[in-house]
N, C-alpha and C positions, 0 to 999 in steps of 0.2 A: 220452828223446832229444829234443833241440831241432831244430825244423825252421822256418826262416824263409823267407818268400817275398816278393820284391819284384815288385809287379804294379800296373798301373793299373786293373785290374778285380777288386779283392779279393773282391767278393761271389760270384765264380765258385766260390771255394774253400769256400763253405758246403756244398757237397756232401760235403766231407770230414767233416762233422759227423755223418754217417750211417754205418750199417753197421760193419764191422770197425774202420775208422779212427776213426769216432766213438767207438766203445767203448774203443779204445786211449787217446783223450784223456781219457775218463771215469776210466779206470784209473790215469791219471798216467804212462802209458808214452810218451805223445807230448805235447810242448808245441809246438803249431802257432801261429805268429805271422805273419800276413799284412799286409805294410806297403805302403800305397799311395804309390809314390814320386812321384806327382803333388804330394803334400803338401809336397815338398821343392824344388819349382821356384822359381826367383826371377823367373820371367817374369811380367809383369803380367796377361797373358791366361791364365795357368795352363797354358801349353804345355810339353810335355816332348819335342818333336820339332822338327826344323828341316831345311831343304833341305840336301843334301850339297854340299860344295865341289867344284868342277869340273863341276857339273851332273849330270843324270840323273833318272830317274823316281823318284817317291816320296819319302818322308820318313825320316830317321834319328832314332832316340832319342838324345838329348843326354847327354853324360857327367855333367853337373853334378848333375841330380837323383838319379841313381843313386849317384854318389860321396857325396853328403850324406846319403842314406838308409843307405848302408853305414856312415858314420861315426856316425850315430844308433844303429844296430844295435850297433856296436862299444862304444859308450858304455853301452848297455843291458845287453848281454852280451858282456863283454870276452874270452870264451873263444875258443880256437882254432877256426877255422871252415873247412869245405870248401865253397867257392863254385862253384856249377854255372851255367854260362851255356847257356840253350837256344839252339842254333844248328844249322841244317841241315847245316853243314860239320863238326860236331863228330863225336866217336866214337859209334858206335851203342850205345845202351843195351841191356844184356842182363841175364840172371840174375846173371852173376859181378859185374857192376857193382852191381846191387842189393844183393848180399851184402856188397860192399865199403862201399857207402853206410851199410849197417845197423851198421857197426862205428864209425861216427863219433859224437861227442857232439853236434855241431851242423852241420847241413847248411843252406846258403842256396841258394835257387834265384832266378835272375834271369830274369823273363819278358819276352820282347821282343814288339814289334808293328811294324807298318809294314814298311819295307823293310830293317830291321836297326839296328844300333848304330853309334855313334861308336866306332871301333877302340880308342880309349883306354880304354873300359870294360873291356876284356880284361885290363888290368893288375890288376884286382881279383880275377881268376877263377883258380881251380885246375883246373877241368874244363870243357871245351866239349863239350856232349852233344846228340845228336840221337835221335829215336825211330824214324827210318826215312827212306827216300828219297822223301819227299813233303813238301809245304809245307802248313802250317796258318796261320790268321790271327794266331795268337799263341802264346806259350809256356805258357799257362795249362793247357791240357788235357794236353799232354806232361808238365808238372810234376806234375799230379794222378796221372797214370798211374805215374810214377816214385816218388812218395811212397807209393802204394798197394803197389807191387811191393817197395819197400824195407822198409816196415813189417812185411810178412809174415815177414821174417827177424829181427825183434826179438823176443827171448824174451818170452813171455807174451801176444803179440798174438793169435795163433791159438789156438783151443781145444785143438787137437792139436798138440804140439810137433813131430811128425814130418810134419805136413801139407806144409810148405813144402819139405822135403827130398825127398818122394816125387813132387812134381808134375812136369809137363813142363819140360824144359830143365835141371832141377836137376843131373842126371847126364849131360846132353848128349843124352838120348833123350826122345822124346815119351811121354806117360803112357799106360800100359795101359788097356784098357777096364774100366769098373766098373759094377756092377749093385747093385740094392737090391731089397727085397721088392715084389711077389711073386715067387717063383721061376719061375712060368709065368704070363706076361702075354699073354693072347690068342694063345696058342700059341707065343709066343717065349720060349724057355727060358734060364735062366742056364746057362753052362757047368758040367757036372757037377763039374769039379775044384774050383770055388769053394765048393761045398756039401759037399765030401768031409771037411773037417776036417784034411786032411793039409797042414800048413803048408809043408813043403818043396816039395811038388808045386805048391802055390799060388804060391810064390815063383818057381819056374822058369817056371810059366805066364805069370805076369805080365811077367817079363823077356823071355820070348820074344814076347809080344804087343806089348810096348814097342818091341822091335827090329823086328817086322813093321810096326808102324804108321809108324816113323821110315823104314824102307826104302821104304815106298810113298809116304809123303807128304813126307818131308824127307830124301831120301838124301844131300843135302849135309852134314847134320849128322854122319853116319857118317864122313866124311872128316876131321873135326876133333877127334875123340875117340879115346882108345886103348882098344880093346876087350880084355876079359879073355879067357883062353882059353875059358871057358864061354861068353861071348858070341859068340865067333868060331864055336864049334861050332853054337850055336843059330841063328846067322845062316846058316850053310851049310845047315842043315836047312830054314830058311824058303825059301831060294833054290831048293832041290830040290823043295819043295812047290809053289812057284809055276811 
């Protein structure tokens, strides 16, 4: 998978050379290309921003450096691209979007700074995306989060092919509690069902606990998913127990 990033702080992305994403690059599963679009400015002072027409606080990123950086990228890799603009007004990033991104051959992220972009930059873009209702100083950290979340759905990146499918939000529910050895840690014991060896009972326990956690912590999620008959029954049991 190809991922390109346009940023004026390319060294921030050195963090992606570590851990799972770093290993994905070593395996050839990810080709990460970070482009400093300041290199493409025609301004003598090397500026990539300017004051907005009509006045107002702050500075805007200019269209020219980003357009020329995209032209360079198209010359280097002429393949079809999905171009993501980091924008607080964009659609909120979630697991479904990560899964969709993971199907692409080439993703491009454009990281902003200052007070925003010249609106004409958006002609280059296929997706405007936000990571939540808060403002950061730039698009680099959200981009790294999205790359990390996306790469987990690329086959071969995770050691266990089922890990991404079983984690929180993959099926609309929060993840069930998990335990490892020892079975008794300072008097706190692992639920007996998990050491029973009965895979069906374990499956039902995990599903029920995922429903319980979701009901307690994120009840809003239950309004957005279609529950199976089994899940409805378990949810009724949980409510009666509470």
